[in-house]
PDB file of N, CA, C, O and CB in Angstrom:
ATOM      1  N   CYS A   1      -0.531  -9.283  10.822  1.00  0.00           N
ATOM      2  CA  CYS A   1      -1.735  -8.472  10.723  1.00  0.00           C
ATOM      3  C   CYS A   1      -2.662  -9.066   9.659  1.00  0.00           C
ATOM      4  O   CYS A   1      -2.221  -9.509   8.598  1.00  0.00           O
ATOM      5  CB  CYS A   1      -1.380  -6.996  10.387  1.00  0.00           C
ATOM      6  N   THR A   2      -3.925  -9.060   9.970  1.00  0.00           N
ATOM      7  CA  THR A   2      -4.899  -9.627   9.047  1.00  0.00           C
ATOM      8  C   THR A   2      -5.990  -8.636   8.663  1.00  0.00           C
ATOM      9  O   THR A   2      -6.995  -9.013   8.060  1.00  0.00           O
ATOM     10  CB  THR A   2      -5.524 -10.855   9.654  1.00  0.00           C
ATOM     11  N   ARG A   3      -5.793  -7.377   9.011  1.00  0.00           N
ATOM     12  CA  ARG A   3      -6.814  -6.371   8.707  1.00  0.00           C
ATOM     13  C   ARG A   3      -6.185  -5.148   8.067  1.00  0.00           C
ATOM     14  O   ARG A   3      -5.099  -4.715   8.450  1.00  0.00           O
ATOM     15  CB  ARG A   3      -7.575  -5.970   9.976  1.00  0.00           C
ATOM     16  N   ALA A   4      -6.880  -4.605   7.095  1.00  0.00           N
ATOM     17  CA  ALA A   4      -6.472  -3.337   6.498  1.00  0.00           C
ATOM     18  C   ALA A   4      -7.257  -2.233   7.199  1.00  0.00           C
ATOM     19  O   ALA A   4      -8.389  -2.443   7.634  1.00  0.00           O
ATOM     20  CB  ALA A   4      -6.718  -3.320   4.939  1.00  0.00           C
ATOM     21  N   ARG A   5      -6.650  -1.068   7.301  1.00  0.00           N
ATOM     22  CA  ARG A   5      -7.305   0.070   7.936  1.00  0.00           C
ATOM     23  C   ARG A   5      -7.285   1.245   6.977  1.00  0.00           C
ATOM     24  O   ARG A   5      -6.245   1.559   6.398  1.00  0.00           O
ATOM     25  CB  ARG A   5      -6.617   0.439   9.277  1.00  0.00           C
ATOM     26  N   LEU A   6      -8.416   1.891   6.805  1.00  0.00           N
ATOM     27  CA  LEU A   6      -8.523   3.055   5.935  1.00  0.00           C
ATOM     28  C   LEU A   6      -8.492   4.297   6.811  1.00  0.00           C
ATOM     29  O   LEU A   6      -9.353   4.477   7.672  1.00  0.00           O
ATOM     30  CB  LEU A   6      -9.824   3.007   5.066  1.00  0.00           C
ATOM     31  N   ALA A   7      -7.503   5.151   6.593  1.00  0.00           N
ATOM     32  CA  ALA A   7      -7.350   6.375   7.376  1.00  0.00           C
ATOM     33  C   ALA A   7      -8.240   7.477   6.814  1.00  0.00           C
ATOM     34  O   ALA A   7      -8.719   7.392   5.683  1.00  0.00           O
ATOM     35  CB  ALA A   7      -5.877   6.832   7.391  1.00  0.00           C
ATOM     36  N   ALA A   8      -8.451   8.502   7.617  1.00  0.00           N
ATOM     37  CA  ALA A   8      -9.296   9.619   7.211  1.00  0.00           C
ATOM     38  C   ALA A   8      -8.748  10.341   5.980  1.00  0.00           C
ATOM     39  O   ALA A   8      -9.509  10.967   5.243  1.00  0.00           O
ATOM     40  CB  ALA A   8      -9.443  10.599   8.359  1.00  0.00           C
ATOM     41  N   ASP A   9      -7.431  10.259   5.750  1.00  0.00           N
ATOM     42  CA  ASP A   9      -6.836  10.925   4.587  1.00  0.00           C
ATOM     43  C   ASP A   9      -6.888  10.068   3.325  1.00  0.00           C
ATOM     44  O   ASP A   9      -6.363  10.463   2.285  1.00  0.00           O
ATOM     45  CB  ASP A   9      -5.400  11.294   4.885  1.00  0.00           C
ATOM     46  N   GLY A  10      -7.520   8.896   3.412  1.00  0.00           N
ATOM     47  CA  GLY A  10      -7.664   8.031   2.252  1.00  0.00           C
ATOM     48  C   GLY A  10      -6.519   7.067   2.039  1.00  0.00           C
ATOM     49  O   GLY A  10      -6.438   6.427   0.990  1.00  0.00           O
ATOM     50  N   SER A  11      -5.630   6.948   3.015  1.00  0.00           N
ATOM     51  CA  SER A  11      -4.535   5.984   2.882  1.00  0.00           C
ATOM     52  C   SER A  11      -4.919   4.675   3.563  1.00  0.00           C
ATOM     53  O   SER A  11      -5.641   4.661   4.559  1.00  0.00           O
ATOM     54  CB  SER A  11      -3.220   6.548   3.489  1.00  0.00           C
ATOM     55  N   VAL A  12      -4.420   3.580   3.002  1.00  0.00           N
ATOM     56  CA  VAL A  12      -4.705   2.249   3.529  1.00  0.00           C
ATOM     57  C   VAL A  12      -3.474   1.749   4.274  1.00  0.00           C
ATOM     58  O   VAL A  12      -2.366   1.743   3.737  1.00  0.00           O
ATOM     59  CB  VAL A  12      -5.109   1.262   2.388  1.00  0.00           C
ATOM     60  N   HIS A  13      -3.685   1.334   5.512  1.00  0.00           N
ATOM     61  CA  HIS A  13      -2.608   0.773   6.331  1.00  0.00           C
ATOM     62  C   HIS A  13      -2.857  -0.725   6.443  1.00  0.00           C
ATOM     63  O   HIS A  13      -3.938  -1.154   6.848  1.00  0.00           O
ATOM     64  CB  HIS A  13      -2.539   1.454   7.756  1.00  0.00           C
ATOM     65  N   THR A  14      -1.857  -1.514   6.085  1.00  0.00           N
ATOM     66  CA  THR A  14      -2.018  -2.966   6.074  1.00  0.00           C
ATOM     67  C   THR A  14      -1.568  -3.618   7.367  1.00  0.00           C
ATOM     68  O   THR A  14      -1.616  -4.841   7.500  1.00  0.00           O
ATOM     69  CB  THR A  14      -1.254  -3.557   4.927  1.00  0.00           C
ATOM     70  N   CYS A  15      -1.131  -2.809   8.319  1.00  0.00           N
ATOM     71  CA  CYS A  15      -0.730  -3.333   9.618  1.00  0.00           C
ATOM     72  C   CYS A  15      -0.954  -2.250  10.658  1.00  0.00           C
ATOM     73  O   CYS A  15      -0.704  -1.075  10.389  1.00  0.00           O
ATOM     74  CB  CYS A  15       0.756  -3.803   9.610  1.00  0.00           C
ATOM     75  N   LEU A  16      -1.413  -2.621  11.820  1.00  0.00           N
ATOM     76  CA  LEU A  16      -1.630  -1.664  12.898  1.00  0.00           C
ATOM     77  C   LEU A  16      -0.343  -0.929  13.232  1.00  0.00           C
ATOM     78  O   LEU A  16      -0.381   0.218  13.677  1.00  0.00           O
ATOM     79  CB  LEU A  16      -2.174  -2.368  14.141  1.00  0.00           C
ATOM     80  N   PHE A  17       0.787  -1.572  13.023  1.00  0.00           N
ATOM     81  CA  PHE A  17       2.073  -0.984  13.365  1.00  0.00           C
ATOM     82  C   PHE A  17       2.822  -0.455  12.148  1.00  0.00           C
ATOM     83  O   PHE A  17       4.032  -0.236  12.215  1.00  0.00           O
ATOM     84  CB  PHE A  17       2.921  -1.998  14.078  1.00  0.00           C
ATOM     85  N   SER A  18       2.123  -0.248  11.044  1.00  0.00           N
ATOM     86  CA  SER A  18       2.789   0.281   9.851  1.00  0.00           C
ATOM     87  C   SER A  18       3.209   1.724  10.084  1.00  0.00           C
ATOM     88  O   SER A  18       2.605   2.440  10.883  1.00  0.00           O
ATOM     89  CB  SER A  18       1.863   0.184   8.616  1.00  0.00           C
ATOM     90  N   THR A  19       4.245   2.136   9.382  1.00  0.00           N
ATOM     91  CA  THR A  19       4.733   3.506   9.522  1.00  0.00           C
ATOM     92  C   THR A  19       4.185   4.419   8.435  1.00  0.00           C
ATOM     93  O   THR A  19       4.289   5.641   8.543  1.00  0.00           O
ATOM     94  CB  THR A  19       6.249   3.525   9.493  1.00  0.00           C
ATOM     95  N   GLN A  20       3.609   3.846   7.400  1.00  0.00           N
ATOM     96  CA  GLN A  20       2.998   4.651   6.347  1.00  0.00           C
ATOM     97  C   GLN A  20       1.914   3.845   5.647  1.00  0.00           C
ATOM     98  O   GLN A  20       1.902   2.615   5.691  1.00  0.00           O
ATOM     99  CB  GLN A  20       4.061   5.129   5.332  1.00  0.00           C
ATOM    100  N   GLY A  21       1.017   4.557   5.010  1.00  0.00           N
ATOM    101  CA  GLY A  21      -0.061   3.893   4.293  1.00  0.00           C
ATOM    102  C   GLY A  21       0.110   4.019   2.791  1.00  0.00           C
ATOM    103  O   GLY A  21       1.000   4.719   2.309  1.00  0.00           O
ATOM    104  N   SER A  22      -0.742   3.341   2.067  1.00  0.00           N
ATOM    105  CA  SER A  22      -0.764   3.423   0.605  1.00  0.00           C
ATOM    106  C   SER A  22      -1.915   4.336   0.203  1.00  0.00           C
ATOM    107  O   SER A  22      -3.043   4.139   0.654  1.00  0.00           O
ATOM    108  CB  SER A  22      -0.912   2.000  -0.053  1.00  0.00           C
ATOM    109  N   PRO A  23      -1.648   5.328  -0.635  1.00  0.00           N
ATOM    110  CA  PRO A  23      -2.689   6.302  -0.975  1.00  0.00           C
ATOM    111  C   PRO A  23      -3.781   5.738  -1.883  1.00  0.00           C
ATOM    112  O   PRO A  23      -3.504   5.200  -2.955  1.00  0.00           O
ATOM    113  CB  PRO A  23      -2.062   7.495  -1.641  1.00  0.00           C
ATOM    114  N   LEU A  24      -5.011   5.871  -1.435  1.00  0.00           N
ATOM    115  CA  LEU A  24      -6.167   5.495  -2.260  1.00  0.00           C
ATOM    116  C   LEU A  24      -6.959   6.721  -2.705  1.00  0.00           C
ATOM    117  O   LEU A  24      -7.758   6.641  -3.638  1.00  0.00           O
ATOM    118  CB  LEU A  24      -7.083   4.539  -1.488  1.00  0.00           C
ATOM    119  N   MET A  25      -6.739   7.849  -2.042  1.00  0.00           N
ATOM    120  CA  MET A  25      -7.524   9.048  -2.322  1.00  0.00           C
ATOM    121  C   MET A  25      -7.471   9.474  -3.792  1.00  0.00           C
ATOM    122  O   MET A  25      -8.511   9.831  -4.346  1.00  0.00           O
ATOM    123  CB  MET A  25      -7.040  10.180  -1.454  1.00  0.00           C
ATOM    124  N   PRO A  26      -6.304   9.453  -4.447  1.00  0.00           N
ATOM    125  CA  PRO A  26      -6.300   9.846  -5.866  1.00  0.00           C
ATOM    126  C   PRO A  26      -7.214   8.964  -6.716  1.00  0.00           C
ATOM    127  O   PRO A  26      -7.882   9.451  -7.628  1.00  0.00           O
ATOM    128  CB  PRO A  26      -4.880   9.789  -6.419  1.00  0.00           C
ATOM    129  N   LEU A  27      -7.241   7.687  -6.419  1.00  0.00           N
ATOM    130  CA  LEU A  27      -8.097   6.759  -7.157  1.00  0.00           C
ATOM    131  C   LEU A  27      -9.575   7.050  -6.877  1.00  0.00           C
ATOM    132  O   LEU A  27     -10.404   7.027  -7.787  1.00  0.00           O
ATOM    133  CB  LEU A  27      -7.758   5.298  -6.783  1.00  0.00           C
ATOM    134  N   ILE A  28      -9.890   7.321  -5.626  1.00  0.00           N
ATOM    135  CA  ILE A  28     -11.272   7.632  -5.239  1.00  0.00           C
ATOM    136  C   ILE A  28     -11.727   8.925  -5.910  1.00  0.00           C
ATOM    137  O   ILE A  28     -12.824   8.994  -6.465  1.00  0.00           O
ATOM    138  CB  ILE A  28     -11.397   7.752  -3.697  1.00  0.00           C
ATOM    139  N   LYS A  29     -10.868   9.955  -5.855  1.00  0.00           N
ATOM    140  CA  LYS A  29     -11.221  11.251  -6.440  1.00  0.00           C
ATOM    141  C   LYS A  29     -11.363  11.193  -7.956  1.00  0.00           C
ATOM    142  O   LYS A  29     -12.078  12.001  -8.549  1.00  0.00           O
ATOM    143  CB  LYS A  29     -10.180  12.282  -6.072  1.00  0.00           C
ATOM    144  N   SER A  30     -10.681  10.238  -8.579  1.00  0.00           N
ATOM    145  CA  SER A  30     -10.757  10.137 -10.040  1.00  0.00           C
ATOM    146  C   SER A  30     -12.029   9.433 -10.506  1.00  0.00           C
ATOM    147  O   SER A  30     -12.282   9.320 -11.705  1.00  0.00           O
ATOM    148  CB  SER A  30      -9.542   9.397 -10.574  1.00  0.00           C
ATOM    149  N   GLY A  31     -12.831   8.960  -9.541  1.00  0.00           N
ATOM    150  CA  GLY A  31     -14.084   8.301  -9.899  1.00  0.00           C
ATOM    151  C   GLY A  31     -13.919   6.838 -10.261  1.00  0.00           C
ATOM    152  O   GLY A  31     -14.678   6.302 -11.070  1.00  0.00           O
ATOM    153  N   ALA A  32     -12.932   6.195  -9.666  1.00  0.00           N
ATOM    154  CA  ALA A  32     -12.668   4.783  -9.957  1.00  0.00           C
ATOM    155  C   ALA A  32     -13.894   3.928  -9.640  1.00  0.00           C
ATOM    156  O   ALA A  32     -14.664   4.224  -8.726  1.00  0.00           O
ATOM    157  CB  ALA A  32     -11.448   4.284  -9.153  1.00  0.00           C
ATOM    158  N   SER A  33     -14.047   2.879 -10.407  1.00  0.00           N
ATOM    159  CA  SER A  33     -15.160   1.948 -10.186  1.00  0.00           C
ATOM    160  C   SER A  33     -14.877   1.073  -8.966  1.00  0.00           C
ATOM    161  O   SER A  33     -13.752   1.036  -8.468  1.00  0.00           O
ATOM    162  CB  SER A  33     -15.396   1.065 -11.439  1.00  0.00           C
ATOM    163  N   LYS A  34     -15.897   0.377  -8.496  1.00  0.00           N
ATOM    164  CA  LYS A  34     -15.716  -0.549  -7.373  1.00  0.00           C
ATOM    165  C   LYS A  34     -14.686  -1.615  -7.716  1.00  0.00           C
ATOM    166  O   LYS A  34     -13.890  -2.016  -6.868  1.00  0.00           O
ATOM    167  CB  LYS A  34     -17.052  -1.209  -6.992  1.00  0.00           C
ATOM    168  N   GLN A  35     -14.707  -2.071  -8.967  1.00  0.00           N
ATOM    169  CA  GLN A  35     -13.746  -3.093  -9.398  1.00  0.00           C
ATOM    170  C   GLN A  35     -12.319  -2.549  -9.370  1.00  0.00           C
ATOM    171  O   GLN A  35     -11.395  -3.247  -8.953  1.00  0.00           O
ATOM    172  CB  GLN A  35     -14.093  -3.594 -10.813  1.00  0.00           C
ATOM    173  N   GLU A  36     -12.138  -1.302  -9.812  1.00  0.00           N
ATOM    174  CA  GLU A  36     -10.804  -0.691  -9.795  1.00  0.00           C
ATOM    175  C   GLU A  36     -10.303  -0.519  -8.367  1.00  0.00           C
ATOM    176  O   GLU A  36      -9.128  -0.756  -8.089  1.00  0.00           O
ATOM    177  CB  GLU A  36     -10.823   0.669 -10.513  1.00  0.00           C
ATOM    178  N   LEU A  37     -11.187  -0.109  -7.463  1.00  0.00           N
ATOM    179  CA  LEU A  37     -10.802   0.016  -6.054  1.00  0.00           C
ATOM    180  C   LEU A  37     -10.472  -1.344  -5.459  1.00  0.00           C
ATOM    181  O   LEU A  37      -9.506  -1.482  -4.709  1.00  0.00           O
ATOM    182  CB  LEU A  37     -11.923   0.685  -5.247  1.00  0.00           C
ATOM    183  N   SER A  38     -11.269  -2.338  -5.791  1.00  0.00           N
ATOM    184  CA  SER A  38     -11.019  -3.695  -5.312  1.00  0.00           C
ATOM    185  C   SER A  38      -9.675  -4.212  -5.816  1.00  0.00           C
ATOM    186  O   SER A  38      -8.916  -4.820  -5.061  1.00  0.00           O
ATOM    187  CB  SER A  38     -12.146  -4.635  -5.755  1.00  0.00           C
ATOM    188  N   ASP A  39      -9.386  -3.973  -7.080  1.00  0.00           N
ATOM    189  CA  ASP A  39      -8.105  -4.397  -7.654  1.00  0.00           C
ATOM    190  C   ASP A  39      -6.939  -3.689  -6.975  1.00  0.00           C
ATOM    191  O   ASP A  39      -5.914  -4.308  -6.686  1.00  0.00           O
ATOM    192  CB  ASP A  39      -8.077  -4.124  -9.163  1.00  0.00           C
ATOM    193  N   ALA A  40      -7.096  -2.388  -6.719  1.00  0.00           N
ATOM    194  CA  ALA A  40      -6.036  -1.624  -6.058  1.00  0.00           C
ATOM    195  C   ALA A  40      -5.796  -2.151  -4.646  1.00  0.00           C
ATOM    196  O   ALA A  40      -4.648  -2.314  -4.232  1.00  0.00           O
ATOM    197  CB  ALA A  40      -6.395  -0.125  -6.014  1.00  0.00           C
ATOM    198  N   LEU A  41      -6.869  -2.419  -3.907  1.00  0.00           N
ATOM    199  CA  LEU A  41      -6.727  -2.964  -2.557  1.00  0.00           C
ATOM    200  C   LEU A  41      -6.071  -4.341  -2.581  1.00  0.00           C
ATOM    201  O   LEU A  41      -5.238  -4.651  -1.728  1.00  0.00           O
ATOM    202  CB  LEU A  41      -8.092  -3.047  -1.870  1.00  0.00           C
ATOM    203  N   ARG A  42      -6.441  -5.151  -3.541  1.00  0.00           N
ATOM    204  CA  ARG A  42      -5.836  -6.482  -3.666  1.00  0.00           C
ATOM    205  C   ARG A  42      -4.330  -6.357  -3.915  1.00  0.00           C
ATOM    206  O   ARG A  42      -3.535  -7.084  -3.319  1.00  0.00           O
ATOM    207  CB  ARG A  42      -6.509  -7.283  -4.814  1.00  0.00           C
ATOM    208  N   THR A  43      -3.948  -5.442  -4.789  1.00  0.00           N
ATOM    209  CA  THR A  43      -2.532  -5.231  -5.088  1.00  0.00           C
ATOM    210  C   THR A  43      -1.785  -4.727  -3.854  1.00  0.00           C
ATOM    211  O   THR A  43      -0.697  -5.213  -3.545  1.00  0.00           O
ATOM    212  CB  THR A  43      -2.371  -4.235  -6.247  1.00  0.00           C
ATOM    213  N   ILE A  44      -2.360  -3.765  -3.159  1.00  0.00           N
ATOM    214  CA  ILE A  44      -1.736  -3.241  -1.941  1.00  0.00           C
ATOM    215  C   ILE A  44      -1.539  -4.363  -0.938  1.00  0.00           C
ATOM    216  O   ILE A  44      -0.477  -4.476  -0.326  1.00  0.00           O
ATOM    217  CB  ILE A  44      -2.591  -2.112  -1.324  1.00  0.00           C
ATOM    218  N   TRP A  45      -2.555  -5.189  -0.768  1.00  0.00           N
ATOM    219  CA  TRP A  45      -2.488  -6.267   0.224  1.00  0.00           C
ATOM    220  C   TRP A  45      -1.440  -7.314  -0.146  1.00  0.00           C
ATOM    221  O   TRP A  45      -0.668  -7.750   0.708  1.00  0.00           O
ATOM    222  CB  TRP A  45      -3.855  -6.934   0.370  1.00  0.00           C
ATOM    223  N   THR A  46      -1.412  -7.713  -1.405  1.00  0.00           N
ATOM    224  CA  THR A  46      -0.489  -8.785  -1.795  1.00  0.00           C
ATOM    225  C   THR A  46       0.957  -8.308  -1.889  1.00  0.00           C
ATOM    226  O   THR A  46       1.879  -9.117  -1.787  1.00  0.00           O
ATOM    227  CB  THR A  46      -0.914  -9.373  -3.126  1.00  0.00           C
ATOM    228  N   GLU A  47       1.168  -7.011  -2.081  1.00  0.00           N
ATOM    229  CA  GLU A  47       2.528  -6.489  -2.190  1.00  0.00           C
ATOM    230  C   GLU A  47       3.030  -5.862  -0.895  1.00  0.00           C
ATOM    231  O   GLU A  47       4.096  -5.247  -0.882  1.00  0.00           O
ATOM    232  CB  GLU A  47       2.596  -5.473  -3.297  1.00  0.00           C
ATOM    233  N   ARG A  48       2.297  -6.005   0.166  1.00  0.00           N
ATOM    234  CA  ARG A  48       2.700  -5.375   1.427  1.00  0.00           C
ATOM    235  C   ARG A  48       3.983  -6.005   1.954  1.00  0.00           C
ATOM    236  O   ARG A  48       4.263  -7.181   1.719  1.00  0.00           O
ATOM    237  CB  ARG A  48       1.580  -5.495   2.478  1.00  0.00           C
ATOM    238  N   ASP A  49       4.752  -5.195   2.670  1.00  0.00           N
ATOM    239  CA  ASP A  49       6.017  -5.697   3.189  1.00  0.00           C
ATOM    240  C   ASP A  49       6.140  -5.538   4.703  1.00  0.00           C
ATOM    241  O   ASP A  49       7.222  -5.714   5.264  1.00  0.00           O
ATOM    242  CB  ASP A  49       7.160  -4.988   2.511  1.00  0.00           C
ATOM    243  N   ASP A  50       5.037  -5.208   5.357  1.00  0.00           N
ATOM    244  CA  ASP A  50       5.101  -5.117   6.810  1.00  0.00           C
ATOM    245  C   ASP A  50       5.118  -6.524   7.392  1.00  0.00           C
ATOM    246  O   ASP A  50       4.410  -7.415   6.922  1.00  0.00           O
ATOM    247  CB  ASP A  50       3.905  -4.297   7.374  1.00  0.00           C
ATOM    248  N   ALA A  51       5.916  -6.703   8.393  1.00  0.00           N
ATOM    249  CA  ALA A  51       6.076  -8.034   8.987  1.00  0.00           C
ATOM    250  C   ALA A  51       6.175  -7.919  10.499  1.00  0.00           C
ATOM    251  O   ALA A  51       7.033  -8.540  11.125  1.00  0.00           O
ATOM    252  CB  ALA A  51       7.326  -8.744   8.421  1.00  0.00           C
ATOM    253  N   TYR A  52       5.288  -7.118  11.080  1.00  0.00           N
ATOM    254  CA  TYR A  52       5.380  -6.892  12.518  1.00  0.00           C
ATOM    255  C   TYR A  52       5.263  -8.182  13.313  1.00  0.00           C
ATOM    256  O   TYR A  52       5.984  -8.363  14.294  1.00  0.00           O
ATOM    257  CB  TYR A  52       4.311  -5.926  12.959  1.00  0.00           C
ATOM    258  N   SER A  53       4.388  -9.068  12.920  1.00  0.00           N
ATOM    259  CA  SER A  53       4.215 -10.315  13.669  1.00  0.00           C
ATOM    260  C   SER A  53       5.511 -11.103  13.724  1.00  0.00           C
ATOM    261  O   SER A  53       5.865 -11.643  14.772  1.00  0.00           O
ATOM    262  CB  SER A  53       3.113 -11.168  13.045  1.00  0.00           C
ATOM    263  N   GLU A  54       6.225 -11.174  12.603  1.00  0.00           N
ATOM    264  CA  GLU A  54       7.495 -11.882  12.574  1.00  0.00           C
ATOM    265  C   GLU A  54       8.547 -11.141  13.388  1.00  0.00           C
ATOM    266  O   GLU A  54       9.325 -11.764  14.110  1.00  0.00           O
ATOM    267  CB  GLU A  54       7.972 -12.064  11.133  1.00  0.00           C
ATOM    268  N   GLN A  55       8.575  -9.814  13.277  1.00  0.00           N
ATOM    269  CA  GLN A  55       9.551  -9.011  14.007  1.00  0.00           C
ATOM    270  C   GLN A  55       9.312  -9.083  15.507  1.00  0.00           C
ATOM    271  O   GLN A  55      10.256  -9.119  16.296  1.00  0.00           O
ATOM    272  CB  GLN A  55       9.502  -7.561  13.539  1.00  0.00           C
ATOM    273  N   ARG A  56       8.048  -9.102  15.890  1.00  0.00           N
ATOM    274  CA  ARG A  56       7.700  -9.161  17.307  1.00  0.00           C
ATOM    275  C   ARG A  56       8.205 -10.453  17.927  1.00  0.00           C
ATOM    276  O   ARG A  56       8.604 -10.469  19.091  1.00  0.00           O
ATOM    277  CB  ARG A  56       6.185  -9.039  17.497  1.00  0.00           C
ATOM    278  N   GLY A  57       8.191 -11.536  17.158  1.00  0.00           N
ATOM    279  CA  GLY A  57       8.636 -12.824  17.662  1.00  0.00           C
ATOM    280  C   GLY A  57      10.143 -12.941  17.782  1.00  0.00           C
ATOM    281  O   GLY A  57      10.638 -13.786  18.529  1.00  0.00           O
ATOM    282  N   ALA A  58      10.885 -12.108  17.060  1.00  0.00           N
ATOM    283  CA  ALA A  58      12.343 -12.149  17.122  1.00  0.00           C
ATOM    284  C   ALA A  58      12.818 -11.425  18.381  1.00  0.00           C
ATOM    285  O   ALA A  58      12.288 -10.372  18.734  1.00  0.00           O
ATOM    286  CB  ALA A  58      12.971 -11.511  15.851  1.00  0.00           C
ATOM    287  N   LYS A  59      13.811 -11.990  19.050  1.00  0.00           N
ATOM    288  CA  LYS A  59      14.310 -11.382  20.285  1.00  0.00           C
ATOM    289  C   LYS A  59      14.831  -9.976  20.056  1.00  0.00           C
ATOM    290  O   LYS A  59      14.521  -9.065  20.825  1.00  0.00           O
ATOM    291  CB  LYS A  59      15.405 -12.238  20.887  1.00  0.00           C
ATOM    292  N   ASN A  60      15.604  -9.793  19.026  1.00  0.00           N
ATOM    293  CA  ASN A  60      16.202  -8.488  18.754  1.00  0.00           C
ATOM    294  C   ASN A  60      15.638  -7.885  17.478  1.00  0.00           C
ATOM    295  O   ASN A  60      16.367  -7.278  16.693  1.00  0.00           O
ATOM    296  CB  ASN A  60      17.721  -8.607  18.650  1.00  0.00           C
ATOM    297  N   GLY A  61      14.347  -8.053  17.276  1.00  0.00           N
ATOM    298  CA  GLY A  61      13.698  -7.517  16.083  1.00  0.00           C
ATOM    299  C   GLY A  61      13.792  -6.014  16.039  1.00  0.00           C
ATOM    300  O   GLY A  61      13.885  -5.365  17.081  1.00  0.00           O
ATOM    301  N   PRO A  62      13.768  -5.454  14.851  1.00  0.00           N
ATOM    302  CA  PRO A  62      13.882  -4.005  14.717  1.00  0.00           C
ATOM    303  C   PRO A  62      12.691  -3.292  15.342  1.00  0.00           C
ATOM    304  O   PRO A  62      11.555  -3.759  15.265  1.00  0.00           O
ATOM    305  CB  PRO A  62      14.008  -3.620  13.250  1.00  0.00           C
ATOM    306  N   SER A  63      12.965  -2.186  15.942  1.00  0.00           N
ATOM    307  CA  SER A  63      11.916  -1.370  16.537  1.00  0.00           C
ATOM    308  C   SER A  63      11.695  -0.175  15.627  1.00  0.00           C
ATOM    309  O   SER A  63      12.643   0.542  15.308  1.00  0.00           O
ATOM    310  CB  SER A  63      12.287  -0.919  17.992  1.00  0.00           C
ATOM    311  N   SER A  64      10.480   0.047  15.212  1.00  0.00           N
ATOM    312  CA  SER A  64      10.196   1.178  14.339  1.00  0.00           C
ATOM    313  C   SER A  64       9.042   1.976  14.914  1.00  0.00           C
ATOM    314  O   SER A  64       8.211   1.465  15.665  1.00  0.00           O
ATOM    315  CB  SER A  64       9.873   0.707  12.903  1.00  0.00           C
ATOM    316  N   GLU A  65       9.017   3.252  14.534  1.00  0.00           N
ATOM    317  CA  GLU A  65       7.900   4.077  14.970  1.00  0.00           C
ATOM    318  C   GLU A  65       6.651   3.612  14.247  1.00  0.00           C
ATOM    319  O   GLU A  65       6.718   3.066  13.146  1.00  0.00           O
ATOM    320  CB  GLU A  65       8.170   5.585  14.704  1.00  0.00           C
ATOM    321  N   ARG A  66       5.532   3.831  14.871  1.00  0.00           N
ATOM    322  CA  ARG A  66       4.274   3.456  14.238  1.00  0.00           C
ATOM    323  C   ARG A  66       3.359   4.663  14.198  1.00  0.00           C
ATOM    324  O   ARG A  66       3.541   5.622  14.947  1.00  0.00           O
ATOM    325  CB  ARG A  66       3.600   2.282  14.984  1.00  0.00           C
ATOM    326  N   VAL A  67       2.397   4.606  13.336  1.00  0.00           N
ATOM    327  CA  VAL A  67       1.408   5.667  13.221  1.00  0.00           C
ATOM    328  C   VAL A  67       0.242   5.288  14.123  1.00  0.00           C
ATOM    329  O   VAL A  67      -0.343   4.218  13.960  1.00  0.00           O
ATOM    330  CB  VAL A  67       0.945   5.876  11.728  1.00  0.00           C
ATOM    331  N   GLU A  68      -0.098   6.146  15.062  1.00  0.00           N
ATOM    332  CA  GLU A  68      -1.209   5.867  15.969  1.00  0.00           C
ATOM    333  C   GLU A  68      -2.525   5.941  15.212  1.00  0.00           C
ATOM    334  O   GLU A  68      -2.742   6.870  14.434  1.00  0.00           O
ATOM    335  CB  GLU A  68      -1.212   6.853  17.156  1.00  0.00           C
ATOM    336  N   MET A  69      -3.400   4.975  15.433  1.00  0.00           N
ATOM    337  CA  MET A  69      -4.682   4.943  14.736  1.00  0.00           C
ATOM    338  C   MET A  69      -5.515   6.189  15.032  1.00  0.00           C
ATOM    339  O   MET A  69      -6.248   6.656  14.159  1.00  0.00           O
ATOM    340  CB  MET A  69      -5.461   3.692  15.125  1.00  0.00           C
ATOM    341  N   SER A  70      -5.418   6.734  16.239  1.00  0.00           N
ATOM    342  CA  SER A  70      -6.184   7.941  16.559  1.00  0.00           C
ATOM    343  C   SER A  70      -5.703   9.130  15.725  1.00  0.00           C
ATOM    344  O   SER A  70      -6.472  10.052  15.454  1.00  0.00           O
ATOM    345  CB  SER A  70      -6.072   8.266  18.060  1.00  0.00           C
ATOM    346  N   TYR A  71      -4.441   9.108  15.322  1.00  0.00           N
ATOM    347  CA  TYR A  71      -3.884  10.183  14.510  1.00  0.00           C
ATOM    348  C   TYR A  71      -4.399  10.125  13.078  1.00  0.00           C
ATOM    349  O   TYR A  71      -4.671  11.162  12.473  1.00  0.00           O
ATOM    350  CB  TYR A  71      -2.365  10.116  14.519  1.00  0.00           C
ATOM    351  N   ILE A  72      -4.534   8.916  12.533  1.00  0.00           N
ATOM    352  CA  ILE A  72      -4.944   8.786  11.135  1.00  0.00           C
ATOM    353  C   ILE A  72      -6.452   8.653  10.972  1.00  0.00           C
ATOM    354  O   ILE A  72      -6.949   8.546   9.851  1.00  0.00           O
ATOM    355  CB  ILE A  72      -4.265   7.594  10.511  1.00  0.00           C
ATOM    356  N   GLY A  73      -7.175   8.659  12.072  1.00  0.00           N
ATOM    357  CA  GLY A  73      -8.631   8.603  11.990  1.00  0.00           C
ATOM    358  C   GLY A  73      -9.190   7.199  12.004  1.00  0.00           C
ATOM    359  O   GLY A  73     -10.327   6.977  11.586  1.00  0.00           O
ATOM    360  N   GLY A  74      -8.401   6.243  12.483  1.00  0.00           N
ATOM    361  CA  GLY A  74      -8.855   4.852  12.511  1.00  0.00           C
ATOM    362  C   GLY A  74      -9.526   4.482  13.791  1.00  0.00           C
ATOM    363  O   GLY A  74      -9.958   3.341  13.954  1.00  0.00           O
TER     364      GLY A  74
END
């Protein structure tokens, strides 16, 4: 996955097939600066552990539930 998705609840999903997002709403509500939001997004992106592309390529890769984009407002 090469795109982040921001859900209506303020969580960031780093993969279309992710099962959970990273909460940004507390940071937004606290009045964080653009730089603080940018830093938080950078950290979320670099520390992500979703590997759907790799799992999809494996014959017996693990199957996990995913969050539908229509459900999270994406």
